[in-house]
All heavy atoms as an XYZ file, in Angstrom:
909
protein
N       0.796     -1.214      0.002
C      -0.009     -0.004      0.001
C       0.859      1.274     -0.009
O       0.357      2.327     -0.266
C      -0.952     -0.012      1.188
O      -0.195      0.032      2.367
N       2.142      1.168      0.298
C       3.048      2.305      0.343
C       3.516      2.591     -1.098
O       4.240      1.774     -1.692
C       4.239      1.995      1.242
C       5.173      3.180      1.379
O       5.010      4.200      0.723
O       6.124      3.081      2.213
N       3.131      3.752     -1.627
C       3.459      4.112     -3.001
C       4.963      4.149     -3.234
O       5.468      3.834     -4.301
C       2.827      5.465     -3.340
C       2.898      5.810     -4.788
C       2.144      4.848     -5.698
O       1.074      4.313     -5.290
O       2.599      4.596     -6.836
N       5.717      4.500     -2.166
C       7.219      4.598     -2.314
C       7.808      3.209     -2.521
O       8.931      3.064     -3.027
C       7.793      5.228     -1.074
N       7.076      2.150     -2.166
C       7.596      0.780     -2.333
C       7.178      0.164     -3.682
O       7.604     -0.916     -4.002
C       7.070     -0.086     -1.177
C       7.506      0.324      0.216
S       9.279      0.504      0.359
C       9.819     -1.164      0.205
N       6.419      0.910     -4.458
C       5.961      0.354     -5.743
C       7.114     -0.051     -6.660
O       7.016     -1.027     -7.433
C       5.050      1.336     -6.456
N       8.201      0.673     -6.642
C       9.344      0.392     -7.483
C       9.930     -0.984     -7.154
O      10.535     -1.617     -7.979
C      10.413      1.503     -7.386
C      11.100      1.530     -6.056
C      11.429      1.381     -8.501
N       9.724     -1.472     -5.910
C      10.234     -2.752     -5.509
C       9.173     -3.838     -5.622
O       9.434     -4.922     -6.070
C      10.723     -2.689     -4.042
C      11.618     -1.497     -3.775
C      11.149     -0.396     -3.065
C      12.934     -1.477     -4.258
C      11.959      0.703     -2.850
C      13.743     -0.366     -4.043
C      13.259      0.699     -3.344
O      14.064      1.794     -3.118
N       7.960     -3.512     -5.221
C       6.898     -4.522     -5.189
C       6.256     -4.747     -6.522
O       5.900     -5.886     -6.860
C       5.832     -4.090     -4.140
C       4.724     -5.109     -4.076
C       6.499     -3.962     -2.760
N       6.126     -3.725     -7.339
C       5.478     -3.881     -8.675
C       6.207     -4.873     -9.570
O       5.554     -5.815    -10.040
N       7.513     -4.755     -9.774
C       8.200     -5.726    -10.589
C       8.153     -7.134    -10.008
O       8.073     -8.132    -10.742
C       9.626     -5.169    -10.669
C       9.508     -3.716    -10.400
C       8.344     -3.619     -9.439
N       8.225     -7.244     -8.686
C       8.178     -8.491     -8.011
C       6.828     -9.166     -8.283
O       6.731    -10.386     -8.602
C       8.407     -8.402     -6.537
C       8.150     -9.619     -5.688
C       8.993    -10.798     -6.121
C       8.345     -9.292     -4.204
N       5.757     -8.387     -8.168
C       4.421     -8.945     -8.367
C       4.287     -9.444     -9.830
O       3.748    -10.565    -10.038
C       3.366     -7.890     -8.098
C       1.933     -8.364     -8.256
C       0.947     -7.243     -7.919
C      -0.451     -7.786     -7.930
N      -1.220     -7.361     -9.062
N       4.764     -8.697    -10.753
C       4.667     -9.077    -12.186
C       5.436    -10.379    -12.399
O       4.960    -11.293    -13.081
C       5.221     -7.956    -13.065
C       5.239     -8.315    -14.526
C       5.985     -7.228    -15.349
O       5.817     -6.033    -15.038
O       6.728     -7.618    -16.280
N       6.635    -10.436    -11.903
C       7.483    -11.611    -12.092
C       6.931    -12.835    -11.380
O       6.969    -13.954    -11.935
C       8.936    -11.346    -11.556
N       6.372    -12.689    -10.194
C       5.766    -13.789     -9.477
C       4.534    -14.310    -10.234
O       4.328    -15.542    -10.288
C       5.398    -13.376     -8.066
N       3.724    -13.427    -10.750
C       2.580    -13.888    -11.550
C       3.004    -14.612    -12.808
O       2.420    -15.612    -13.167
C       1.674    -12.667    -11.922
C       0.951    -12.101    -10.699
C       0.229    -10.810    -10.958
O       0.410    -10.208    -12.080
O      -0.513    -10.327    -10.055
N       4.073    -14.098    -13.428
C       4.611    -14.764    -14.609
C       5.139    -16.164    -14.254
O       5.014    -17.109    -15.025
C       5.684    -13.888    -15.218
O       6.191    -14.480    -16.385
N       5.785    -16.241    -13.088
C       6.261    -17.555    -12.643
C       5.141    -18.544    -12.474
O       5.276    -19.714    -12.820
C       7.072    -17.415    -11.349
C       7.628    -18.693    -10.747
C       8.630    -19.385    -11.685
C       8.298    -18.417     -9.397
N       4.073    -18.100    -11.878
C       2.864    -18.984    -11.700
C       2.368    -19.429    -13.086
O       2.063    -20.644    -13.269
C       1.761    -18.272    -10.967
C       2.021    -18.124     -9.503
C       0.876    -17.401     -8.840
O       0.375    -16.416     -9.286
N       0.483    -17.914     -7.669
N       2.286    -18.562    -14.026
C       1.827    -18.918    -15.353
C       2.762    -19.896    -16.043
O       2.322    -20.891    -16.619
C       1.682    -17.622    -16.218
O       0.754    -16.753    -15.607
C       1.208    -17.923    -17.649
N       4.065    -19.602    -16.006
C       5.036    -20.471    -16.675
C       5.051    -21.821    -16.025
O       5.243    -22.858    -16.689
C       6.412    -19.806    -16.790
C       7.204    -20.279    -17.986
C       7.240    -20.060    -15.562
C       6.744    -19.737    -19.266
N       4.881    -21.889    -14.703
C       4.808    -23.183    -13.997
C       3.674    -24.031    -14.508
O       3.839    -25.199    -14.849
C       4.729    -22.966    -12.498
O       5.856    -22.235    -12.065
C       4.646    -24.286    -11.753
N       2.529    -23.406    -14.657
C       1.353    -24.132    -15.175
C       1.569    -24.585    -16.613
O       1.205    -25.726    -16.980
C       0.099    -23.266    -15.079
N       2.226    -23.737    -17.412
C       2.457    -24.113    -18.824
C       3.449    -25.289    -18.918
O       3.219    -26.204    -19.703
C       3.022    -22.915    -19.557
C       1.957    -21.828    -19.801
C       2.596    -20.580    -20.431
O       3.736    -20.622    -20.979
O       1.944    -19.482    -20.388
N       4.495    -25.234    -18.122
C       5.464    -26.318    -18.171
C       4.846    -27.609    -17.675
O       5.042    -28.679    -18.287
C       6.721    -25.998    -17.300
C       7.580    -27.192    -17.097
C       7.509    -24.887    -17.944
N       4.067    -27.526    -16.628
C       3.379    -28.737    -16.111
C       2.444    -29.332    -17.169
O       2.440    -30.545    -17.367
C       2.617    -28.404    -14.830
C       2.035    -29.622    -14.163
C       2.834    -30.489    -13.481
C       0.672    -29.908    -14.273
C       2.315    -31.603    -12.848
C       0.146    -31.040    -13.713
C       0.960    -31.893    -12.973
N       1.717    -28.499    -17.858
C       0.762    -29.001    -18.887
C       1.526    -29.636    -20.012
O       1.172    -30.722    -20.549
C      -0.063    -27.838    -19.402
N       2.670    -29.017    -20.472
C       3.446    -29.610    -21.563
C       4.113    -30.898    -21.120
O       4.191    -31.843    -21.901
C       4.528    -28.615    -22.002
C       4.046    -27.495    -22.873
C       5.249    -26.655    -23.268
C       4.901    -25.512    -24.232
N       6.103    -24.795    -24.634
N       4.615    -30.915    -19.914
C       5.316    -32.047    -19.383
C       4.411    -33.258    -19.236
O       4.865    -34.409    -19.374
C       5.959    -31.623    -18.088
C       6.342    -32.666    -17.127
S       7.109    -31.870    -15.665
C       5.715    -32.040    -14.575
N       3.145    -33.042    -18.966
C       2.234    -34.153    -18.829
C       1.998    -34.857    -20.151
O       1.672    -36.018    -20.190
C       0.923    -33.685    -18.236
O       0.232    -32.852    -19.128
N       2.283    -34.180    -21.258
C       2.142    -34.789    -22.589
C       3.457    -35.321    -23.107
O       3.499    -36.261    -23.880
C       1.579    -33.732    -23.585
C       0.182    -33.287    -23.208
C      -0.291    -32.196    -24.122
C      -1.662    -31.712    -23.648
N      -1.977    -30.365    -24.112
N       4.562    -34.640    -22.711
C       5.898    -35.036    -23.214
C       6.895    -34.797    -22.096
O       7.229    -33.641    -21.787
C       6.272    -34.216    -24.444
C       7.612    -34.530    -25.027
O       8.313    -35.460    -24.512
O       8.026    -33.896    -25.979
N       7.479    -35.849    -21.484
C       8.400    -35.666    -20.398
C       9.670    -34.870    -20.806
O      10.334    -34.340    -19.935
C       8.771    -37.107    -19.963
C       7.992    -38.049    -20.841
C       7.184    -37.240    -21.807
N      10.002    -34.839    -22.088
C      11.189    -34.063    -22.497
C      10.995    -32.594    -22.239
O      12.038    -31.862    -22.149
C      11.422    -34.304    -24.015
C      11.761    -35.739    -24.381
S      13.152    -36.424    -23.440
C      14.470    -35.728    -24.350
N       9.795    -32.132    -22.142
C       9.523    -30.739    -21.890
C      10.065    -30.272    -20.522
O      10.601    -29.166    -20.348
C       8.020    -30.410    -21.951
C       7.443    -30.547    -23.330
C       7.907    -29.469    -24.321
O       8.398    -28.402    -23.878
O       7.804    -29.705    -25.528
N      10.002    -31.152    -19.556
C      10.524    -30.813    -18.224
C      12.050    -30.646    -18.282
O      12.594    -29.672    -17.720
C      10.155    -31.895    -17.225
N      12.712    -31.513    -18.932
C      14.185    -31.420    -19.072
C      14.561    -30.176    -19.872
O      15.542    -29.489    -19.515
N      13.826    -29.899    -20.916
C      14.134    -28.746    -21.741
C      13.967    -27.421    -20.974
O      14.713    -26.476    -21.218
C      13.225    -28.728    -22.978
N      13.012    -27.380    -20.119
C      12.718    -26.167    -19.368
C      13.517    -26.006    -18.066
O      13.666    -24.921    -17.532
C      11.210    -26.103    -18.981
N      14.098    -27.122    -17.595
C      14.630    -27.161    -16.230
C      15.639    -26.099    -15.869
O      15.464    -25.424    -14.892
C      15.206    -28.561    -15.952
O      16.299    -28.809    -16.793
N      16.671    -25.889    -16.599
C      17.703    -24.932    -16.295
C      17.154    -23.516    -16.297
O      17.375    -22.740    -15.354
C      18.892    -25.053    -17.258
O      19.877    -24.084    -16.984
N      16.444    -23.163    -17.338
C      15.866    -21.825    -17.403
C      14.806    -21.569    -16.339
O      14.681    -20.498    -15.806
C      15.315    -21.552    -18.822
C      16.384    -21.580    -19.888
O      17.463    -21.000    -19.635
O      16.143    -22.153    -20.950
N      14.033    -22.617    -16.040
C      12.979    -22.503    -15.009
C      13.644    -22.267    -13.647
O      13.155    -21.399    -12.903
C      12.167    -23.780    -14.984
C      11.047    -23.677    -13.919
C       9.862    -23.090    -14.250
C      11.225    -24.199    -12.648
C       8.848    -22.954    -13.280
C      10.270    -24.123    -11.725
C       9.055    -23.472    -12.015
O       8.064    -23.384    -11.063
N      14.694    -22.964    -13.354
C      15.350    -22.754    -12.099
C      15.925    -21.346    -11.952
O      15.899    -20.716    -10.915
C      16.481    -23.792    -11.893
C      15.966    -25.227    -11.584
C      17.113    -26.209    -11.566
C      15.177    -25.298    -10.300
N      16.501    -20.847    -13.024
C      17.021    -19.474    -13.076
C      15.891    -18.483    -12.881
O      16.033    -17.483    -12.139
C      17.780    -19.211    -14.311
C      19.127    -19.954    -14.325
C      19.870    -19.867    -15.650
N      19.945    -18.509    -16.196
C      20.065    -18.272    -17.498
N      20.138    -19.321    -18.358
N      20.174    -17.026    -17.962
N      14.745    -18.704    -13.538
C      13.566    -17.866    -13.396
C      13.126    -17.852    -11.916
O      12.897    -16.798    -11.346
C      12.453    -18.447    -14.287
C      11.273    -17.552    -14.521
C      10.765    -17.370    -15.785
C      10.585    -16.932    -13.481
C       9.663    -16.616    -16.034
C       9.501    -16.162    -13.698
C       8.998    -15.994    -14.968
N      13.021    -19.054    -11.361
C      12.568    -19.198     -9.954
C      13.545    -18.428     -9.042
O      13.086    -17.742     -8.085
C      12.486    -20.641     -9.576
C      11.713    -20.896     -8.295
C      10.383    -21.236     -8.342
C      12.332    -20.751     -7.052
C       9.680    -21.503     -7.186
C      11.650    -20.972     -5.888
C      10.287    -21.331     -5.934
N      14.848    -18.588     -9.275
C      15.828    -17.919     -8.442
C      15.734    -16.413     -8.521
O      15.844    -15.709     -7.504
C      17.231    -18.382     -8.836
N      15.477    -15.865     -9.751
C      15.299    -14.435     -9.888
C      14.123    -13.927     -9.031
O      14.198    -12.895     -8.348
C      15.060    -14.061    -11.334
C      16.297    -13.942    -12.191
C      15.881    -13.742    -13.687
C      17.164    -12.770    -11.791
N      13.010    -14.641     -9.074
C      11.836    -14.238     -8.303
C      12.162    -14.371     -6.813
O      11.761    -13.444     -6.068
C      10.587    -15.035     -8.705
C       9.369    -14.707     -7.855
C      10.218    -14.770    -10.173
N      12.774    -15.422     -6.399
C      13.117    -15.558     -4.978
C      14.040    -14.451     -4.526
O      13.867    -13.884     -3.401
C      13.754    -16.934     -4.747
N      15.050    -14.107     -5.349
C      15.939    -13.040     -4.932
C      15.192    -11.688     -4.896
O      15.443    -10.838     -4.035
C      17.165    -12.972     -5.869
C      18.062    -14.156     -5.635
S      19.703    -14.076     -6.499
C      19.258    -13.668     -8.144
N      14.286    -11.463     -5.891
C      13.509    -10.250     -5.848
C      12.679    -10.139     -4.602
O      12.534     -9.053     -4.026
C      12.632    -10.192     -7.132
N      12.090    -11.261     -4.202
C      11.329    -11.255     -2.943
C      12.184    -10.840     -1.774
O      11.783    -10.018     -0.954
C      10.712    -12.658     -2.696
C      10.013    -12.806     -1.442
C       8.723    -12.290     -1.294
C      10.569    -13.485     -0.357
C       8.046    -12.413     -0.076
C       9.901    -13.599      0.845
C       8.627    -13.074      0.996
N      13.402    -11.395     -1.688
C      14.275    -11.034     -0.601
C      14.703     -9.562     -0.679
O      14.775     -8.901      0.366
C      15.539    -11.939     -0.575
C      15.178    -13.432     -0.280
S      14.117    -13.690      1.153
C      15.168    -13.064      2.483
N      14.978     -9.046     -1.888
C      15.346     -7.606     -2.006
C      14.150     -6.752     -1.629
O      14.350     -5.683     -1.004
C      15.829     -7.333     -3.414
C      17.298     -7.572     -3.569
C      17.882     -8.523     -4.353
C      18.376     -6.909     -2.889
N      19.256     -8.487     -4.167
C      19.565     -7.499     -3.326
C      18.386     -5.839     -1.978
C      20.811     -7.051     -2.841
C      19.641     -5.407     -1.502
C      20.815     -6.013     -1.946
N      12.937     -7.172     -1.942
C      11.790     -6.394     -1.542
C      11.651     -6.350     -0.031
O      11.384     -5.292      0.565
C      10.506     -6.927     -2.178
N      11.918     -7.475      0.605
C      11.858     -7.512      2.080
C      12.954     -6.602      2.684
O      12.698     -5.859      3.633
C      12.006     -8.941      2.612
C      10.814     -9.805      2.337
C      10.985    -11.182      2.916
C      10.995    -11.129      4.419
N      10.435    -12.201      5.119
N      14.110     -6.651      2.095
C      15.192     -5.763      2.585
C      14.874     -4.315      2.385
O      15.179     -3.460      3.231
C      16.531     -6.110      1.905
C      17.120     -7.424      2.387
S      18.753     -7.693      1.667
C      18.315     -8.581      0.191
N      14.208     -3.983      1.280
C      13.826     -2.642      0.987
C      12.778     -2.120      2.011
O      12.892     -0.931      2.453
C      13.261     -2.507     -0.456
N      11.877     -2.951      2.381
C      10.890     -2.563      3.418
C      11.613     -2.228      4.709
O      11.314     -1.157      5.312
C       9.854     -3.733      3.673
C       9.042     -3.471      4.888
C       8.974     -3.883      2.433
N      12.523     -3.064      5.135
C      13.244     -2.764      6.390
C      14.088     -1.528      6.261
O      14.096     -0.650      7.170
C      14.116     -4.006      6.794
C      15.019     -3.646      7.948
C      13.224     -5.178      7.115
N      14.792     -1.405      5.152
C      15.675     -0.218      4.953
C      14.842      1.055      4.965
O      15.221      2.074      5.563
C      16.430     -0.341      3.640
N      13.661      1.054      4.338
C      12.790      2.202      4.269
C      12.317      2.564      5.672
O      12.321      3.735      6.080
C      11.587      1.911      3.380
C      10.649      3.080      3.185
C      11.128      3.973      2.094
C      10.006      4.854      1.717
N      10.447      6.262      1.703
N      11.948      1.562      6.486
C      11.517      1.773      7.859
C      12.645      2.381      8.683
O      12.416      3.318      9.454
C      11.059      0.466      8.482
C       9.754     -0.049      8.002
C       9.411     -1.451      8.541
O      10.224     -2.023      9.264
O       8.336     -1.948      8.137
N      13.827      1.849      8.532
C      15.000      2.376      9.263
C      15.290      3.826      8.906
O      15.611      4.632      9.741
C      16.224      1.477      9.053
C      16.069      0.044      9.570
C      16.017      0.032     11.078
C      16.031     -1.439     11.546
N      15.964     -1.517     12.984
N      15.221      4.105      7.617
C      15.443      5.482      7.182
C      14.391      6.437      7.727
O      14.678      7.529      8.180
C      15.486      5.586      5.654
C      16.730      5.121      4.995
C      16.587      5.084      3.470
C      17.950      6.000      5.387
N      13.102      5.989      7.744
C      12.025      6.792      8.260
C      12.186      7.018      9.784
O      11.749      8.058     10.328
C      10.682      6.165      7.977
C      10.317      6.255      6.527
O      10.883      7.045      5.776
N       9.380      5.445      6.072
N      12.780      6.050     10.465
C      12.987      6.192     11.905
C      14.236      6.945     12.274
O      14.495      7.236     13.410
C      13.054      4.780     12.572
C      11.787      4.002     12.466
C      11.912      2.516     12.828
O      13.044      2.056     13.152
N      10.876      1.766     12.775
N      15.025      7.234     11.224
C      16.259      8.020     11.399
C      17.175      7.420     12.482
O      17.573      8.087     13.411
C      15.944      9.482     11.680
C      17.168     10.371     11.450
O      18.074      9.998     10.744
N      17.114     11.560     12.016
N      17.440      6.112     12.313
C      18.239      5.405     13.331
C      19.718      5.345     12.995
O      20.459      4.500     13.493
C      17.718      3.963     13.461
C      16.344      3.854     14.088
C      15.926      2.432     14.354
O      16.585      1.489     13.964
N      14.852      2.294     15.052
N      20.181      6.258     12.208
C      21.621      6.268     11.846
C      21.894      5.305     10.677
O      20.986      4.648     10.178
N      23.097      5.236     10.302
C      23.509      4.388      9.165
C      22.644      4.637      7.930
O      22.355      3.711      7.176
C      23.468      2.897      9.555
C      24.456      2.480     10.596
C      24.412      1.038     10.874
O      23.363      0.405     10.938
N      25.594      0.453     11.024
N      22.309      5.903      7.690
C      21.431      6.210      6.589
C      22.069      5.825      5.256
O      21.362      5.378      4.298
C      21.051      7.673      6.592
O      22.199      8.489      6.431
N      23.397      5.958      5.094
C      24.084      5.554      3.874
C      23.915      4.059      3.616
O      23.684      3.633      2.483
N      24.001      3.259      4.650
C      23.841      1.838      4.548
C      22.446      1.483      4.038
O      22.311      0.698      3.108
C      24.121      1.147      5.882
C      23.858     -0.340      5.899
C      24.762     -1.239      5.329
C      22.670     -0.816      6.456
C      24.511     -2.579      5.363
C      22.383     -2.169      6.450
C      23.316     -3.064      5.902
N      21.451      2.058      4.643
C      20.065      1.752      4.299
C      19.729      2.322      2.901
O      18.974      1.672      2.186
C      19.075      2.266      5.374
C      19.266      1.464      6.657
C      19.638      2.123      7.823
C      19.065      0.105      6.672
C      19.859      1.400      9.008
C      19.241     -0.610      7.848
C      19.596      0.049      9.001
O      19.804     -0.702     10.168
N      20.267      3.471      2.586
C      20.020      4.021      1.230
C      20.677      3.128      0.186
O      20.082      2.902     -0.892
C      20.522      5.461      1.133
C      20.190      6.071     -0.212
C      18.634      6.156     -0.435
O      17.931      6.654      0.401
N      18.216      5.660     -1.561
N      21.843      2.567      0.496
C      22.508      1.635     -0.422
C      21.656      0.395     -0.612
O      21.599     -0.168     -1.753
C      23.877      1.292      0.055
N      20.987     -0.083      0.405
C      20.094     -1.219      0.301
C      18.946     -0.908     -0.689
O      18.583     -1.665     -1.520
C      19.537     -1.632      1.645
C      20.505     -2.307      2.599
C      20.791     -3.668      2.083
C      21.696     -4.384      3.089
N      22.194     -5.663      2.593
N      18.362      0.303     -0.518
C      17.245      0.696     -1.406
C      17.753      0.820     -2.839
O      17.051      0.387     -3.784
C      16.626      2.008     -0.936
C      15.856      1.914      0.366
C      15.420      3.304      0.855
C      14.630      0.972      0.251
N      18.888      1.433     -3.002
C      19.469      1.602     -4.327
C      19.750      0.256     -5.022
O      19.465      0.082     -6.210
C      20.740      2.446     -4.330
C      20.486      3.879     -3.902
O      19.295      4.360     -3.920
O      21.453      4.554     -3.545
N      20.290     -0.679     -4.260
C      20.624     -2.001     -4.810
C      19.371     -2.756     -5.095
O      19.264     -3.453     -6.112
C      21.520     -2.764     -3.819
O      22.674     -1.975     -3.504
C      21.964     -4.113     -4.405
N      18.354     -2.634     -4.261
C      17.079     -3.313     -4.503
C      16.442     -2.784     -5.792
O      15.944     -3.551     -6.607
C      16.137     -3.139     -3.297
N      16.476     -1.460     -5.968
C      15.927     -0.882     -7.209
C      16.732     -1.323     -8.402
O      16.144     -1.671     -9.450
C      15.936      0.661     -7.077
C      15.199      1.325     -8.262
C      15.145      2.813     -8.188
N      16.479      3.324     -8.477
C      17.211      4.048     -7.600
N      16.804      4.280     -6.401
N      18.395      4.462     -7.978
N      18.022     -1.378     -8.287
C      18.883     -1.883     -9.394
C      18.467     -3.320     -9.744
O      18.273     -3.644    -10.890
C      20.374     -1.865     -8.986
C      21.257     -2.575     -9.956
C      21.702     -1.930    -11.075
C      21.598     -3.900     -9.779
C      22.533     -2.553    -11.987
C      22.410     -4.545    -10.662
C      22.876     -3.892    -11.772
N      18.300     -4.155     -8.737
C      17.930     -5.542     -9.004
C      16.562     -5.612     -9.705
O      16.434     -6.345    -10.709
C      17.885     -6.358     -7.722
C      17.617     -7.833     -7.999
C      18.662     -8.677     -8.221
C      16.347     -8.305     -8.044
C      18.460     -9.995     -8.496
C      16.078     -9.636     -8.306
C      17.173    -10.514     -8.533
N      15.618     -4.887     -9.203
C      14.280     -4.912     -9.837
C      14.269     -4.401    -11.267
O      13.535     -4.927    -12.089
C      13.293     -4.119     -8.987
C      13.106     -4.601     -7.555
S      12.497     -6.327     -7.479
C      12.450     -6.535     -5.739
N      15.041     -3.359    -11.538
C      15.005     -2.730    -12.878
C      16.015     -3.307    -13.884
O      15.755     -3.230    -15.050
C      15.205     -1.223    -12.684
C      14.068     -0.567    -11.941
C      14.303      0.929    -11.738
O      15.415      1.453    -11.926
N      13.243      1.634    -11.382
N      17.101     -3.866    -13.371
C      18.144     -4.266    -14.289
C      18.338     -5.797    -14.344
O      18.847     -6.302    -15.367
C      19.469     -3.636    -13.909
C      19.500     -2.142    -14.026
C      19.500     -1.655    -15.416
N      20.659     -2.199    -16.107
C      20.986     -1.981    -17.360
N      20.263     -1.203    -18.086
N      22.047     -2.561    -17.879
N      18.000     -6.530    -13.303
C      18.233     -7.946    -13.299
C      16.963     -8.781    -13.408
O      16.904     -9.720    -14.150
C      19.042     -8.345    -12.004
C      20.399     -7.679    -11.988
S      21.390     -8.126    -10.612
C      21.978     -9.738    -11.128
N      15.937     -8.367    -12.664
C      14.699     -9.117    -12.658
C      14.062     -9.217    -14.045
O      13.468    -10.263    -14.382
C      13.739     -8.549    -11.633
C      12.413     -9.316    -11.462
C      12.640    -10.767    -11.042
C      11.536     -8.577    -10.453
N      14.190     -8.193    -14.914
C      13.585     -8.351    -16.242
C      14.158     -9.528    -17.045
O      13.523     -9.910    -18.071
C      13.917     -6.998    -16.899
C      13.967     -6.038    -15.744
C      14.640     -6.829    -14.656
N      15.254    -10.103    -16.637
C      15.730    -11.295    -17.319
C      14.676    -12.414    -17.315
O      14.740    -13.308    -18.162
C      17.021    -11.811    -16.714
C      18.255    -10.969    -17.030
O      18.119    -10.036    -17.893
O      19.305    -11.197    -16.416
N      13.720    -12.344    -16.404
C      12.688    -13.403    -16.375
C      11.913    -13.411    -17.661
O      11.404    -14.466    -18.066
C      11.765    -13.224    -15.138
C      10.659    -12.271    -15.307
N      10.840    -10.922    -15.120
C       9.365    -12.426    -15.657
C       9.661    -10.299    -15.340
N       8.777    -11.188    -15.684
N      11.798    -12.262    -18.366
C      11.082    -12.232    -19.613
C      11.744    -13.083    -20.690
O      11.084    -13.837    -21.457
C      10.901    -10.804    -20.102
C      10.142     -9.886    -19.101
C      10.260     -8.408    -19.524
C       8.669    -10.297    -18.998
N      13.047    -12.991    -20.798
C      13.795    -13.809    -21.742
C      13.743    -15.267    -21.352
O      13.615    -16.153    -22.233
C      15.231    -13.321    -21.794
N      13.875    -15.535    -20.061
C      13.776    -16.941    -19.612
C      12.417    -17.526    -19.936
O      12.332    -18.664    -20.345
C      14.075    -17.065    -18.103
C      15.544    -16.733    -17.747
C      15.648    -16.549    -16.227
C      16.459    -17.793    -18.240
N      11.364    -16.733    -19.767
C      10.014    -17.258    -20.106
C       9.932    -17.601    -21.591
O       9.346    -18.625    -21.970
C       8.935    -16.251    -19.722
N      10.507    -16.783    -22.431
C      10.503    -17.042    -23.890
C      11.247    -18.321    -24.179
O      10.794    -19.141    -25.002
C      11.084    -15.883    -24.631
N      12.361    -18.520    -23.522
C      13.164    -19.751    -23.762
C      12.426    -20.972    -23.276
O      12.405    -21.995    -23.948
C      14.512    -19.636    -23.034
C      15.443    -18.603    -23.686
C      16.659    -18.313    -22.831
C      17.575    -19.546    -22.767
N      18.844    -19.210    -22.054
N      11.756    -20.874    -22.124
C      10.974    -21.987    -21.596
C       9.838    -22.313    -22.533
O       9.552    -23.489    -22.826
C      10.489    -21.672    -20.184
C      11.646    -21.577    -19.223
C       9.443    -22.687    -19.693
C      11.304    -20.954    -17.874
N       9.144    -21.295    -23.019
C       8.009    -21.487    -23.924
C       8.409    -22.113    -25.242
O       7.585    -22.686    -25.972
C       7.268    -20.180    -24.123
C       6.453    -19.794    -22.920
C       5.567    -18.543    -23.141
N       4.735    -18.367    -22.002
C       4.804    -17.296    -21.226
N       5.694    -16.335    -21.427
N       3.994    -17.192    -20.154
N       9.645    -21.931    -25.631
C      10.130    -22.555    -26.904
C      10.050    -24.076    -26.826
O       9.953    -24.745    -27.892
C      11.559    -22.110    -27.186
N      10.069    -24.616    -25.642
C       9.839    -26.056    -25.434
C      11.041    -26.899    -25.851
O      12.170    -26.419    -26.103
N      10.756    -28.191    -25.922
C      11.823    -29.206    -26.156
C      12.163    -29.316    -27.638
O      13.258    -29.756    -27.978
C      11.355    -30.542    -25.576
N      11.266    -28.961    -28.532
C      11.455    -29.205    -29.979
C      12.771    -28.639    -30.494
O      13.523    -29.346    -31.189
C      10.247    -28.728    -30.757
C      10.186    -29.264    -32.163
C      11.040    -28.470    -33.125
O      11.220    -27.245    -32.972
O      11.623    -29.101    -34.062
N      13.111    -27.383    -30.225
C      14.388    -26.857    -30.737
C      15.623    -27.612    -30.229
O      16.600    -27.702    -30.905
C      14.449    -25.426    -30.301
C      13.047    -25.061    -29.971
C      12.347    -26.314    -29.527
N      15.484    -28.174    -29.041
C      16.621    -28.906    -28.459
C      16.731    -30.304    -29.088
O      17.815    -30.791    -29.377
C      16.465    -29.019    -26.907
C      16.505    -27.646    -26.307
C      17.507    -29.969    -26.325
C      16.122    -27.586    -24.807
N      15.577    -30.898    -29.280
C      15.532    -32.297    -29.766
C      15.451    -32.415    -31.266
O      15.458    -33.526    -31.806
C      14.333    -33.024    -29.130
C      14.289    -32.924    -27.578
S      15.788    -33.509    -26.823
C      15.735    -35.227    -27.171
N      15.419    -31.297    -31.995
C      15.182    -31.331    -33.437
C      16.294    -31.996    -34.275
O      16.032    -32.629    -35.269
C      14.960    -29.911    -33.940
N      17.528    -31.899    -33.795
C      18.645    -32.415    -34.556
C      18.618    -33.984    -34.494
O      18.544    -34.565    -33.412
C      20.007    -31.954    -33.986
O      19.945    -30.499    -34.037
C      21.160    -32.419    -34.804
N      18.668    -34.558    -35.650
C      18.693    -36.032    -35.742
C      20.030    -36.542    -35.226
O      21.082    -35.965    -35.490
C      18.485    -36.469    -37.263
C      17.240    -35.922    -37.880
C      16.000    -36.686    -37.445
O      16.055    -37.879    -37.145
N      14.903    -35.986    -37.331
N      20.003    -37.701    -34.602
C      21.245    -38.318    -34.059
C      22.255    -38.571    -35.158
O      23.453    -38.382    -34.914
C      20.900    -39.627    -33.340
C      20.219    -39.424    -31.999
O      20.275    -38.271    -31.480
O      19.637    -40.368    -31.491
N      21.825    -38.931    -36.322
C      22.765    -39.265    -37.414
C      23.536    -37.984    -37.894
O      24.543    -38.148    -38.560
C      22.108    -40.014    -38.570
C      20.975    -39.252    -39.197
C      19.631    -39.593    -38.637
O      19.535    -40.159    -37.569
O      18.626    -39.263    -39.348
N      22.993    -36.805    -37.577
C      23.661    -35.604    -38.011
C      24.755    -35.179    -37.018
O      25.531    -34.262    -37.327
C      22.645    -34.461    -38.132
C      21.580    -34.691    -39.192
C      20.332    -34.072    -39.009
C      21.803    -35.495    -40.292
C      19.336    -34.318    -39.950
C      20.800    -35.695    -41.209
C      19.562    -35.098    -41.043
O      18.593    -35.319    -41.944
N      24.768    -35.791    -35.886
C      25.745    -35.350    -34.870
C      27.070    -36.045    -35.052
O      27.255    -37.091    -35.501
C      25.198    -35.643    -33.436
C      23.915    -34.925    -33.144
C      23.402    -35.335    -31.757
C      24.137    -33.428    -33.132
């Protein structure tokens, strides 16, 4: 509800919703073809890790904002936490969009090459 936290919470919310969607898509594909799970696995884990790290940065941002508002000293430290959290949300978390595209590409591009061509 704090508008000042939107820069941290908004991207996290978007990425978490995207993670839910991609999880359902992978599960649906995997139920038809087990190769889909393997094809998605590495990118899915990276996607999940980005969302988990974004969640932790958002939590740190909440605490840092509270400490700054309480003026408890170490303002440079807490401001650095907010700056780093914003950096993560704006510069690193968007990688989830590329990972989603790679996951959605499925197993076919990986499995397309015939064994005799290798």
